[in-house]
N, CA, C and O atoms as a Tripos MOL2 file, in Angstrom:
@<TRIPOS>MOLECULE
protein
  212   211    53     0     0
PROTEIN
NO_CHARGES

@<TRIPOS>ATOM
      1 N         139.7470   75.7630  119.6410 N.3       1 LYS1
      2 CA        139.9240   77.2070  119.6500 C.3       1 LYS1
      3 C         141.3490   77.5170  120.1050 C.2       1 LYS1
      4 O         141.8170   76.9770  121.1070 O.2       1 LYS1
      5 N         142.0300   78.3850  119.3670 N.am      2 VAL2
      6 CA        143.3980   78.7820  119.7160 C.3       2 VAL2
      7 C         143.3360   79.9010  120.7410 C.2       2 VAL2
      8 O         142.6200   80.8870  120.5620 O.2       2 VAL2
      9 N         144.0930   79.7350  121.8150 N.am      3 ASN3
     10 CA        144.1020   80.7350  122.8800 C.3       3 ASN3
     11 C         145.4010   81.5210  122.9620 C.2       3 ASN3
     12 O         145.4440   82.5960  123.5600 O.2       3 ASN3
     13 N         146.4630   80.9850  122.3590 N.am      4 ARG4
     14 CA        147.7520   81.6520  122.4770 C.3       4 ARG4
     15 C         148.4910   81.6310  121.1430 C.2       4 ARG4
     16 O         148.2250   80.8000  120.2750 O.2       4 ARG4
     17 N         149.4170   82.5600  121.0060 N.am      5 VAL5
     18 CA        150.2740   82.6270  119.8300 C.3       5 VAL5
     19 C         151.7080   82.7030  120.3380 C.2       5 VAL5
     20 O         152.0190   83.4920  121.2300 O.2       5 VAL5
     21 N         152.5710   81.8860  119.7690 N.am      6 SER6
     22 CA        153.9560   81.8620  120.2400 C.3       6 SER6
     23 C         154.6830   83.1550  119.8860 C.2       6 SER6
     24 O         154.3250   83.8540  118.9390 O.2       6 SER6
     25 N         155.6950   83.4470  120.6610 N.am      7 ARG7
     26 CA        156.5290   84.6220  120.4120 C.3       7 ARG7
     27 C         157.1390   84.5420  119.0120 C.2       7 ARG7
     28 O         157.1910   85.5410  118.2950 O.2       7 ARG7
     29 N         157.5950   83.3630  118.6320 N.am      8 GLU8
     30 CA        158.2060   83.1840  117.3180 C.3       8 GLU8
     31 C         157.2130   83.4630  116.1920 C.2       8 GLU8
     32 O         157.5730   84.0480  115.1710 O.2       8 GLU8
     33 N         155.9640   83.0430  116.3830 N.am      9 ALA9
     34 CA        154.9270   83.2950  115.3740 C.3       9 ALA9
     35 C         154.6730   84.7910  115.2370 C.2       9 ALA9
     36 O         154.4970   85.2960  114.1290 O.2       9 ALA9
     37 N         154.6530   85.4900  116.3510 N.am     10 ILE10
     38 CA        154.4360   86.9420  116.3300 C.3      10 ILE10
     39 C         155.5910   87.6350  115.6130 C.2      10 ILE10
     40 O         155.3720   88.5300  114.7960 O.2      10 ILE10
     41 N         156.8080   87.2250  115.9160 N.am     11 ILE11
     42 CA        157.9830   87.8250  115.2810 C.3      11 ILE11
     43 C         157.9740   87.5690  113.7780 C.2      11 ILE11
     44 O         158.2820   88.4660  112.9940 O.2      11 ILE11
     45 N         157.6250   86.3540  113.3750 N.am     12 THR12
     46 CA        157.5700   86.0140  111.9540 C.3      12 THR12
     47 C         156.5260   86.8550  111.2360 C.2      12 THR12
     48 O         156.7830   87.3640  110.1460 O.2      12 THR12
     49 N         155.3570   87.0050  111.8350 N.am     13 MET13
     50 CA        154.2970   87.8280  111.2400 C.3      13 MET13
     51 C         154.7380   89.2890  111.1600 C.2      13 MET13
     52 O         154.5200   89.9530  110.1470 O.2      13 MET13
     53 N         155.3480   89.7760  112.2130 N.am     14 HIS14
     54 CA        155.8390   91.1590  112.2320 C.3      14 HIS14
     55 C         156.8310   91.3910  111.0880 C.2      14 HIS14
     56 O         156.7210   92.3710  110.3520 O.2      14 HIS14
     57 N         157.7870   90.4920  110.9490 N.am     15 ASN15
     58 CA        158.8010   90.6400  109.9030 C.3      15 ASN15
     59 C         158.1840   90.6170  108.5100 C.2      15 ASN15
     60 O         158.5800   91.3930  107.6400 O.2      15 ASN15
     61 N         157.2200   89.7320  108.2960 N.am     16 ALA16
     62 CA        156.5530   89.6530  106.9890 C.3      16 ALA16
     63 C         155.7820   90.9340  106.6920 C.2      16 ALA16
     64 O         155.8410   91.4500  105.5760 O.2      16 ALA16
     65 N         155.0660   91.4450  107.6770 N.am     17 LEU17
     66 CA        154.2940   92.6690  107.4740 C.3      17 LEU17
     67 C         155.2040   93.8640  107.2060 C.2      17 LEU17
     68 O         154.8850   94.7160  106.3770 O.2      17 LEU17
     69 N         156.3240   93.9260  107.8990 N.am     18 MET18
     70 CA        157.2720   95.0160  107.6640 C.3      18 MET18
     71 C         157.8530   94.9320  106.2520 C.2      18 MET18
     72 O         157.9920   95.9470  105.5700 O.2      18 MET18
     73 N         158.1870   93.7270  105.8250 N.am     19 LYS19
     74 CA        158.7520   93.5290  104.4890 C.3      19 LYS19
     75 C         157.7720   93.9900  103.4120 C.2      19 LYS19
     76 O         158.1360   94.7520  102.5170 O.2      19 LYS19
     77 N         156.5450   93.5310  103.5040 N.am     20 TYR20
     78 CA        155.5520   93.9020  102.5000 C.3      20 TYR20
     79 C         155.1370   95.3590  102.6320 C.2      20 TYR20
     80 O         154.8230   96.0090  101.6350 O.2      20 TYR20
     81 N         155.1330   95.8710  103.8470 N.am     21 GLY21
     82 CA        154.8290   97.2910  104.0540 C.3      21 GLY21
     83 C         155.8460   98.1870  103.3600 C.2      21 GLY21
     84 O         155.4840   99.1910  102.7470 O.2      21 GLY21
     85 N         157.1180   97.8210  103.4600 N.am     22 ARG22
     86 CA        158.1660   98.6010  102.7890 C.3      22 ARG22
     87 C         158.0140   98.5250  101.2710 C.2      22 ARG22
     88 O         158.1850   99.5270  100.5770 O.2      22 ARG22
     89 N         157.6960   97.3440  100.7590 N.am     23 ARG23
     90 CA        157.4970   97.2060   99.3030 C.3      23 ARG23
     91 C         156.3390   98.0750   98.8330 C.2      23 ARG23
     92 O         156.4420   98.7700   97.8220 O.2      23 ARG23
     93 N         155.2520   98.0310   99.5620 N.am     24 ILE24
     94 CA        154.0720   98.8180   99.2020 C.3      24 ILE24
     95 C         154.3950  100.3030   99.2690 C.2      24 ILE24
     96 O         154.0030  101.0660   98.3860 O.2      24 ILE24
     97 N         155.1080  100.7160  100.3100 N.am     25 ALA25
     98 CA        155.4620  102.1290  100.4490 C.3      25 ALA25
     99 C         156.3370  102.5900   99.2850 C.2      25 ALA25
    100 O         156.1160  103.6640   98.7280 O.2      25 ALA25
    101 N         157.3290  101.7800   98.9190 N.am     26 ARG26
    102 CA        158.1980  102.1510   97.7890 C.3      26 ARG26
    103 C         157.4040  102.2730   96.4960 C.2      26 ARG26
    104 O         157.6110  103.2050   95.7180 O.2      26 ARG26
    105 N         156.4960  101.3300   96.2690 N.am     27 ARG27
    106 CA        155.6870  101.3750   95.0470 C.3      27 ARG27
    107 C         154.7640  102.5960   95.0630 C.2      27 ARG27
    108 O         154.5790  103.2420   94.0320 O.2      27 ARG27
    109 N         154.1890  102.9130   96.2130 N.am     28 ALA28
    110 CA        153.3150  104.0840   96.3130 C.3      28 ALA28
    111 C         154.0970  105.3630   96.0100 C.2      28 ALA28
    112 O         153.5770  106.2660   95.3540 O.2      28 ALA28
    113 N         155.3240  105.4440   96.4770 N.am     29 VAL29
    114 CA        156.1700  106.6060   96.1770 C.3      29 VAL29
    115 C         156.4300  106.6830   94.6760 C.2      29 VAL29
    116 O         156.4100  107.7710   94.1000 O.2      29 VAL29
    117 N         156.6710  105.5490   94.0430 N.am     30 GLU30
    118 CA        156.8710  105.5340   92.5920 C.3      30 GLU30
    119 C         155.6590  106.1050   91.8680 C.2      30 GLU30
    120 O         155.8070  106.8870   90.9290 O.2      30 GLU30
    121 N         154.4670  105.7200   92.2980 N.am     31 TYR31
    122 CA        153.2540  106.2430   91.6620 C.3      31 TYR31
    123 C         153.1430  107.7520   91.8480 C.2      31 TYR31
    124 O         152.7760  108.4650   90.9150 O.2      31 TYR31
    125 N         153.4570  108.2420   93.0430 N.am     32 ALA32
    126 CA        153.4030  109.6840   93.2790 C.3      32 ALA32
    127 C         154.4270  110.4090   92.4060 C.2      32 ALA32
    128 O         154.1200  111.4400   91.8080 O.2      32 ALA32
    129 N         155.6400  109.8680   92.3340 N.am     33 GLU33
    130 CA        156.6850  110.5020   91.5240 C.3      33 GLU33
    131 C         156.3260  110.5100   90.0440 C.2      33 GLU33
    132 O         156.5780  111.4970   89.3540 O.2      33 GLU33
    133 N         155.7410  109.4230   89.5490 N.am     34 LYS34
    134 CA        155.3310  109.3770   88.1420 C.3      34 LYS34
    135 C         154.2750  110.4320   87.8390 C.2      34 LYS34
    136 O         154.1800  110.9320   86.7180 O.2      34 LYS34
    137 N         153.4790  110.7650   88.8620 N.am     35 SER35
    138 CA        152.4490  111.7920   88.6940 C.3      35 SER35
    139 C         152.9760  113.1820   89.0330 C.2      35 SER35
    140 O         152.2200  114.1520   89.0850 O.2      35 SER35
    141 N         154.2970  113.2610   89.2630 N.am     36 LYS36
    142 CA        154.9590  114.5360   89.5760 C.3      36 LYS36
    143 C         154.3760  115.2000   90.8190 C.2      36 LYS36
    144 O         154.2090  116.4180   90.8720 O.2      36 LYS36
    145 N         154.0690  114.3690   91.8190 N.am     37 ARG37
    146 CA        153.5770  114.8730   93.1010 C.3      37 ARG37
    147 C         154.6030  114.5940   94.1810 C.2      37 ARG37
    148 O         155.4100  113.6710   94.0640 O.2      37 ARG37
    149 N         154.5660  115.4010   95.2370 N.am     38 LYS38
    150 CA        155.4440  115.1950   96.3900 C.3      38 LYS38
    151 C         154.7180  114.4860   97.5200 C.2      38 LYS38
    152 O         155.3180  114.1400   98.5380 O.2      38 LYS38
    153 N         153.4340  114.2730   97.3340 N.am     39 THR39
    154 CA        152.6080  113.6530   98.3670 C.3      39 THR39
    155 C         152.0710  112.3200   97.8680 C.2      39 THR39
    156 O         151.5050  112.2290   96.7790 O.2      39 THR39
    157 N         152.2580  111.2890   98.6850 N.am     40 VAL40
    158 CA        151.6780  109.9760   98.3880 C.3      40 VAL40
    159 C         150.2200  110.0150   98.8260 C.2      40 VAL40
    160 O         149.9140  110.3680   99.9650 O.2      40 VAL40
    161 N         149.3320  109.6530   97.9230 N.am     41 THR41
    162 CA        147.9060  109.6880   98.2320 C.3      41 THR41
    163 C         147.3870  108.2980   98.5960 C.2      41 THR41
    164 O         148.0730  107.2890   98.4330 O.2      41 THR41
    165 N         146.1700  108.2840   99.0880 N.am     42 GLU42
    166 CA        145.5110  107.0130   99.3940 C.3      42 GLU42
    167 C         145.4260  106.1470   98.1400 C.2      42 GLU42
    168 O         145.6300  104.9350   98.2070 O.2      42 GLU42
    169 N         145.1270  106.7600   97.0070 N.am     43 ASP43
    170 CA        145.0360  106.0070   95.7530 C.3      43 ASP43
    171 C         146.3780  105.3800   95.3740 C.2      43 ASP43
    172 O         146.4160  104.2640   94.8530 O.2      43 ASP43
    173 N         147.4790  106.0910   95.6310 N.am     44 ASP44
    174 CA        148.8020  105.5170   95.3670 C.3      44 ASP44
    175 C         148.9970  104.2490   96.1880 C.2      44 ASP44
    176 O         149.4770  103.2360   95.6790 O.2      44 ASP44
    177 N         148.6250  104.3130   97.4520 N.am     45 VAL45
    178 CA        148.7780  103.1650   98.3450 C.3      45 VAL45
    179 C         147.8740  102.0220   97.8950 C.2      45 VAL45
    180 O         148.3000  100.8680   97.8760 O.2      45 VAL45
    181 N         146.6400  102.3310   97.5360 N.am     46 LYS46
    182 CA        145.7170  101.2870   97.0760 C.3      46 LYS46
    183 C         146.2420  100.6110   95.8180 C.2      46 LYS46
    184 O         146.1600   99.3890   95.6860 O.2      46 LYS46
    185 N         146.7820  101.3990   94.8920 N.am     47 ARG47
    186 CA        147.3460  100.8220   93.6630 C.3      47 ARG47
    187 C         148.5420   99.9430   93.9900 C.2      47 ARG47
    188 O         148.7030   98.8670   93.4140 O.2      47 ARG47
    189 N         149.3790  100.3970   94.9090 N.am     48 ALA48
    190 CA        150.5570   99.6210   95.3010 C.3      48 ALA48
    191 C         150.1520   98.3010   95.9480 C.2      48 ALA48
    192 O         150.7490   97.2620   95.6680 O.2      48 ALA48
    193 N         149.1540   98.3390   96.7990 N.am     49 ILE49
    194 CA        148.6610   97.1110   97.4360 C.3      49 ILE49
    195 C         148.1380   96.1550   96.3730 C.2      49 ILE49
    196 O         148.4150   94.9570   96.4180 O.2      49 ILE49
    197 N         147.3850   96.6830   95.4230 N.am     50 ALA50
    198 CA        146.8210   95.8440   94.3600 C.3      50 ALA50
    199 C         147.9180   95.1640   93.5450 C.2      50 ALA50
    200 O         147.7170   94.0630   93.0310 O.2      50 ALA50
    201 N         149.0660   95.8060   93.4250 N.am     51 ASP51
    202 CA        150.1830   95.2090   92.6900 C.3      51 ASP51
    203 C         150.6960   93.9390   93.3550 C.2      51 ASP51
    204 O         151.2460   93.0650   92.6840 O.2      51 ASP51
    205 N         150.5220   93.8310   94.6590 N.am     52 TYR52
    206 CA        151.0720   92.6980   95.4020 C.3      52 TYR52
    207 C         150.0330   91.6770   95.8230 C.2      52 TYR52
    208 O         150.3650   90.6780   96.4610 O.2      52 TYR52
    209 N         148.7860   91.9170   95.4740 N.am     53 ILE53
    210 CA        147.7340   90.9560   95.8580 C.3      53 ILE53
    211 C         147.3490   90.1300   94.6480 C.2      53 ILE53
    212 O         146.4830   89.2610   94.7430 O.2      53 ILE53
@<TRIPOS>BOND
     1     1     2 1
     2     2     3 1
     3     3     4 2
     4     3     5 am
     5     5     6 1
     6     6     7 1
     7     7     8 2
     8     7     9 am
     9     9    10 1
    10    10    11 1
    11    11    12 2
    12    11    13 am
    13    13    14 1
    14    14    15 1
    15    15    16 2
    16    15    17 am
    17    17    18 1
    18    18    19 1
    19    19    20 2
    20    19    21 am
    21    21    22 1
    22    22    23 1
    23    23    24 2
    24    23    25 am
    25    25    26 1
    26    26    27 1
    27    27    28 2
    28    27    29 am
    29    29    30 1
    30    30    31 1
    31    31    32 2
    32    31    33 am
    33    33    34 1
    34    34    35 1
    35    35    36 2
    36    35    37 am
    37    37    38 1
    38    38    39 1
    39    39    40 2
    40    39    41 am
    41    41    42 1
    42    42    43 1
    43    43    44 2
    44    43    45 am
    45    45    46 1
    46    46    47 1
    47    47    48 2
    48    47    49 am
    49    49    50 1
    50    50    51 1
    51    51    52 2
    52    51    53 am
    53    53    54 1
    54    54    55 1
    55    55    56 2
    56    55    57 am
    57    57    58 1
    58    58    59 1
    59    59    60 2
    60    59    61 am
    61    61    62 1
    62    62    63 1
    63    63    64 2
    64    63    65 am
    65    65    66 1
    66    66    67 1
    67    67    68 2
    68    67    69 am
    69    69    70 1
    70    70    71 1
    71    71    72 2
    72    71    73 am
    73    73    74 1
    74    74    75 1
    75    75    76 2
    76    75    77 am
    77    77    78 1
    78    78    79 1
    79    79    80 2
    80    79    81 am
    81    81    82 1
    82    82    83 1
    83    83    84 2
    84    83    85 am
    85    85    86 1
    86    86    87 1
    87    87    88 2
    88    87    89 am
    89    89    90 1
    90    90    91 1
    91    91    92 2
    92    91    93 am
    93    93    94 1
    94    94    95 1
    95    95    96 2
    96    95    97 am
    97    97    98 1
    98    98    99 1
    99    99   100 2
   100    99   101 am
   101   101   102 1
   102   102   103 1
   103   103   104 2
   104   103   105 am
   105   105   106 1
   106   106   107 1
   107   107   108 2
   108   107   109 am
   109   109   110 1
   110   110   111 1
   111   111   112 2
   112   111   113 am
   113   113   114 1
   114   114   115 1
   115   115   116 2
   116   115   117 am
   117   117   118 1
   118   118   119 1
   119   119   120 2
   120   119   121 am
   121   121   122 1
   122   122   123 1
   123   123   124 2
   124   123   125 am
   125   125   126 1
   126   126   127 1
   127   127   128 2
   128   127   129 am
   129   129   130 1
   130   130   131 1
   131   131   132 2
   132   131   133 am
   133   133   134 1
   134   134   135 1
   135   135   136 2
   136   135   137 am
   137   137   138 1
   138   138   139 1
   139   139   140 2
   140   139   141 am
   141   141   142 1
   142   142   143 1
   143   143   144 2
   144   143   145 am
   145   145   146 1
   146   146   147 1
   147   147   148 2
   148   147   149 am
   149   149   150 1
   150   150   151 1
   151   151   152 2
   152   151   153 am
   153   153   154 1
   154   154   155 1
   155   155   156 2
   156   155   157 am
   157   157   158 1
   158   158   159 1
   159   159   160 2
   160   159   161 am
   161   161   162 1
   162   162   163 1
   163   163   164 2
   164   163   165 am
   165   165   166 1
   166   166   167 1
   167   167   168 2
   168   167   169 am
   169   169   170 1
   170   170   171 1
   171   171   172 2
   172   171   173 am
   173   173   174 1
   174   174   175 1
   175   175   176 2
   176   175   177 am
   177   177   178 1
   178   178   179 1
   179   179   180 2
   180   179   181 am
   181   181   182 1
   182   182   183 1
   183   183   184 2
   184   183   185 am
   185   185   186 1
   186   186   187 1
   187   187   188 2
   188   187   189 am
   189   189   190 1
   190   190   191 1
   191   191   192 2
   192   191   193 am
   193   193   194 1
   194   194   195 1
   195   195   196 2
   196   195   197 am
   197   197   198 1
   198   198   199 1
   199   199   200 2
   200   199   201 am
   201   201   202 1
   202   202   203 1
   203   203   204 2
   204   203   205 am
   205   205   206 1
   206   206   207 1
   207   207   208 2
   208   207   209 am
   209   209   210 1
   210   210   211 1
   211   211   212 2
@<TRIPOS>SUBSTRUCTURE
     1 LYS1         2 RESIDUE 1 A LYS
     2 VAL2         6 RESIDUE 1 A VAL
     3 ASN3        10 RESIDUE 1 A ASN
     4 ARG4        14 RESIDUE 1 A ARG
     5 VAL5        18 RESIDUE 1 A VAL
     6 SER6        22 RESIDUE 1 A SER
     7 ARG7        26 RESIDUE 1 A ARG
     8 GLU8        30 RESIDUE 1 A GLU
     9 ALA9        34 RESIDUE 1 A ALA
    10 ILE10       38 RESIDUE 1 A ILE
    11 ILE11       42 RESIDUE 1 A ILE
    12 THR12       46 RESIDUE 1 A THR
    13 MET13       50 RESIDUE 1 A MET
    14 HIS14       54 RESIDUE 1 A HIS
    15 ASN15       58 RESIDUE 1 A ASN
    16 ALA16       62 RESIDUE 1 A ALA
    17 LEU17       66 RESIDUE 1 A LEU
    18 MET18       70 RESIDUE 1 A MET
    19 LYS19       74 RESIDUE 1 A LYS
    20 TYR20       78 RESIDUE 1 A TYR
    21 GLY21       82 RESIDUE 1 A GLY
    22 ARG22       86 RESIDUE 1 A ARG
    23 ARG23       90 RESIDUE 1 A ARG
    24 ILE24       94 RESIDUE 1 A ILE
    25 ALA25       98 RESIDUE 1 A ALA
    26 ARG26      102 RESIDUE 1 A ARG
    27 ARG27      106 RESIDUE 1 A ARG
    28 ALA28      110 RESIDUE 1 A ALA
    29 VAL29      114 RESIDUE 1 A VAL
    30 GLU30      118 RESIDUE 1 A GLU
    31 TYR31      122 RESIDUE 1 A TYR
    32 ALA32      126 RESIDUE 1 A ALA
    33 GLU33      130 RESIDUE 1 A GLU
    34 LYS34      134 RESIDUE 1 A LYS
    35 SER35      138 RESIDUE 1 A SER
    36 LYS36      142 RESIDUE 1 A LYS
    37 ARG37      146 RESIDUE 1 A ARG
    38 LYS38      150 RESIDUE 1 A LYS
    39 THR39      154 RESIDUE 1 A THR
    40 VAL40      158 RESIDUE 1 A VAL
    41 THR41      162 RESIDUE 1 A THR
    42 GLU42      166 RESIDUE 1 A GLU
    43 ASP43      170 RESIDUE 1 A ASP
    44 ASP44      174 RESIDUE 1 A ASP
    45 VAL45      178 RESIDUE 1 A VAL
    46 LYS46      182 RESIDUE 1 A LYS
    47 ARG47      186 RESIDUE 1 A ARG
    48 ALA48      190 RESIDUE 1 A ALA
    49 ILE49      194 RESIDUE 1 A ILE
    50 ALA50      198 RESIDUE 1 A ALA
    51 ASP51      202 RESIDUE 1 A ASP
    52 TYR52      206 RESIDUE 1 A TYR
    53 ILE53      210 RESIDUE 1 A ILE
């Protein structure tokens, strides 16, 4: 059983999540803009996530 996580592992995970979070956010904005909306919806985010999975 793992009891601890190194600082470096946490930083690496944080950086990866931020990178993919920004990609997903940009794609979600693209979907909203294509639909001529100013608001990003939950569906935009779900579609953006699906693009990267």
